[in-house]
N, C-alpha and C positions, 0 to 999 in steps of 0.2 A: 526216799526212795517212790518216784511214780510208779500205777499203778502197767504194768503194760503183761504180754502174753504168758508169763515166766509165774507169774507170780500164781501159786498154788491157792485151791479154797481154803487148805489149813492155815496159810499164811495172813490171808487177808480176813478170814476169822477172827485170830489171835490180833491184828493191828487194831482190827475194828473193837473188840471186847477188853484190850488191857487197859491198865493207866499209861496215862502221858501221850507221846503221840503227837499232830496235829488236832487243831481244834476241828476241824476239817476233814474229811477224809472220802474223796471223790471218784468214782470208780465206772468202767465205762463198760456197760453188762448187754451183751447179744443171746439171746437164745431160742433155738430155731425148734426146741423141743420144749415141753410141757415142764416147767417149773417143780422142784418135789411140793407139796404142798403139807409137808411137817411140820407142825405148830412148833415155834423158834421163838427167841424175843432176843431183842440187841441192847447191851449197858447202853449203845449212844440212841440218840431220836432217829431216827433213817427220813430224809427227804425224797423221790423216790419219779423222777420227772423220765416217763414214758413218753417217748416218740415214736413207738410202733410196737402195735399190737392193742391187746385187755386184756389186765390184770381183774381180778376177783383178792380182795383182802378181807378174812374174817375176822374176828375176839370174839372174845364171851359177848360185848353189847349186840353186834352184830355184821351185818352184810355190808362192802365198799365195792361200788365201781368206779374201776379207773380204767378210762378207754385212753389213747393215743393223747396226745398234749393237754397234759392235765400233771399237777406235780401234788403225789402223794404224801403225804407227811401220818409219823407212826412215831409215836412220842417212846422215852425210854422206857427198855425194861416192860413195855407191853405187847403178850402173850398175843402170837398170830399167825394161820398161815395163808397160804399165798399162792391161788393156785391162774396159771394166765392161758388165753387160749390165742391160738396162731402162733408165728412169729414173734419176739416180742423184744425191744431194745430199747433204751435209753438207759439213763446216766443217775445211778445210787451216792447219794451224799449220807455220810455219819458224823454228826454231831454229838460235841460233849456236850453231857448235861449238864455244865455249866451253865451255856445258852442256850437254853431249851425250857427256859422261864415262860419267856413270853410267850409264845407258840403257844396251839389248842394240848389240853391234859389228856384230849379224846384223840382218837383218831379221825383224820378230816383230806382235805382233796383241797383242791386250789384251781382255779380257771389258771390259764396259759399265762407270765407274764413272761416280756421277751427279755430284760432286765438282769429277771433270775436266772432265766435258762441261758443267757451268757456266762452271768457268773459262775456258774456250774460248770460247763463248758470249761470257760478257762484255769476251775480248779483240778481237773481232768490231770495239770502235767504238775499243780502241788505235790511235792515231798510228803512225806507219809508220817516219817518219824520224828518232825521235829516240831516245835510249837511255827506257830506260821510269822513271819516275818511281818514288820507296820505295815505295808502297803498290800500285803494280803489280808489279813486280818482287817484292813478297811475296807477292801470288799466283801468281807463276811460279810461286816455290820452291817453293811449296806442294804445283802441279801436279804438279812431278819432281818430290818426294817420295811424292805418291799413286803415280805410275808406276810410283819405286822398288819399294814395299811391293806390289803385284802381280806374280800371276802371267805373266810375260811367256810367250806361245807361240811355240815358230819356224816356220820353214816348211812345212806339213802335206805338202808332196810335195816333199820334199829330189832332187835330182837324184846321180843315183851320179858317180862320178867315174869310176874306170875306165871305159876306151873302148868296152868289148863290151859292159858293162853299160847305158852310156850312152845306146848306138844299139840296145839292145833297149826300153830307155823310150821313145825318143822314138816307134820303130814301135808300142808300143804304143799310146801317146798318139795318133796316124796312126787307128791305126785300133783302138779304142778296145772295138771288140766281138771281138774277136779273141778264136777259141776255143783261139789254141792252149794249150796245157800245158807248166810249164817246164821238161820235158822238152824238147821240140820247138824252144823259146827257147833253150835250151841249145846243142841243136844247130843251130839259124838261126846266133845268132854263135861258132861255132866255140870252145865253153867245155862246160869240163865240169861237169855238174849241181849237183854238189858245191861245185864252184868260185864258181859261178852264186850257190846257196844262200847259201853263208859271204859273198860279198863284200858282197851284197847286205844282210845288215844292219848287215854293219859300218862301211857305206859310206852307208845312208841313217835306222839303227834301225831301219829295219823288214823283216820278211820278204818274200820279193816278191807269193806271193799276196795280204798287208796291202796292198804300195803299190800294186799293180793297183787294188784292193777302192777306196780312196782316191781314183784315177787316176778310176777308173768314178764314184765320187760328185763330186767337181771336177766332172767334163764334165756331169754328171746337173742339178746345180745352177746349172751356166750355161745352160743350155735349158731349165730351170725357169724360170727369172727373165725369160727373154726368151715367156713363155706358151706353150712346148711343154706338150701334155698327159701326164701320170704314165706309160700305156699306151706312147707313144709313145716320149717318150724310157726306160722301163724295153728295148723292145723294141729301141732300137738302140740300148744298150750289152752289149745279149746276154742280157740275161735269160730264163732260161724263163719268169717267168712276172710277171707284175704284183706281184705276193702275193710271191715271193721277192726284188724290190724295192724293196719297201716295207721289207721286214722289215728290209732290210741297211738302208735309209735309218734306219728306228728305233732300228736296234743303233749309229750311228754317230750323227748330232745329238738322238736323243730323240725325236723325233715323225716322224708319216709327213709324206711331201711336201706334202699339201694343208693341213695343220694349222702346219706350218713356215714356208708363205708368207702364210697367213690372218695368224700371228701379224708378220709382217714388213710388209703393208699395213698396219695395224692400227697398230702402231710410227708407220708414215710418215706417214699421215693425220693422226696425235695432231703429230706434227715441221712438218707443212705449214702445222697450225694455229696455231703457238706463232710469239710475233714474235721477228722475226729483222732482222739487219743487211740493208740492199740487197743480194742476191745478184749476182755476176759473174754475166757472160751466158755460152751456152754455151762448155761446154770453154774457159771464159779461163786455168786453171791445170790441171796435172795433178799429182796426190801425186807 
């Protein structure tokens, strides 16, 4: 039974999490409202091709930003929460655990792969209740082979594991514009500056300054996706000027905020006019 507008959320969850059924279950999703940010997990691994909007996925290990035209990956059994910013659309594909072994064991994302995107679109018409036939299974194996050869990107904003460093990270996210220096944060957490600097690199792969920069850019993307003005975002993040924020954004993401979101809107417009299977209704399934 392929996905259609009459497939309820409960029915879909049952199909995804039960034993048996198709090796890959793909559904077309469009949400005009924010996704439910409650923590959840799936028995299957999840691939999510986002074609419109912005999604932030959070696990116990950290936060991952997934703008449109990316493919997100969540291993089976990993608890996560999903927040969306602005209308979102895409394809969710749920893969049996037996076929997840060669994919990353941690949440990750991939750059858009046209062949993977085409196979996911084609999979929207595949039945959910029976094992895939030979021709569909071959396509699924091609999809997995393409992903294995693609550069997986790990969490962009990993949480440190040390409780003192984690407290600093959480406090910084709660007050993203905080002007506290590294030394002031060290005193706040009752830790030496040297230990703070060393452990941040060891536990996150980034210096404290790099981590704070990415935290600010993550927050910027969330705010910009909901339509907030660039000037408002820059000042709310604690930048001294709009130009300083635009420079930091360009260095990290390769374009200005305005150019970045204009390209996202163009891609979304193209996807909206492309033929697709009937979408599931508002928030029918979470990636």
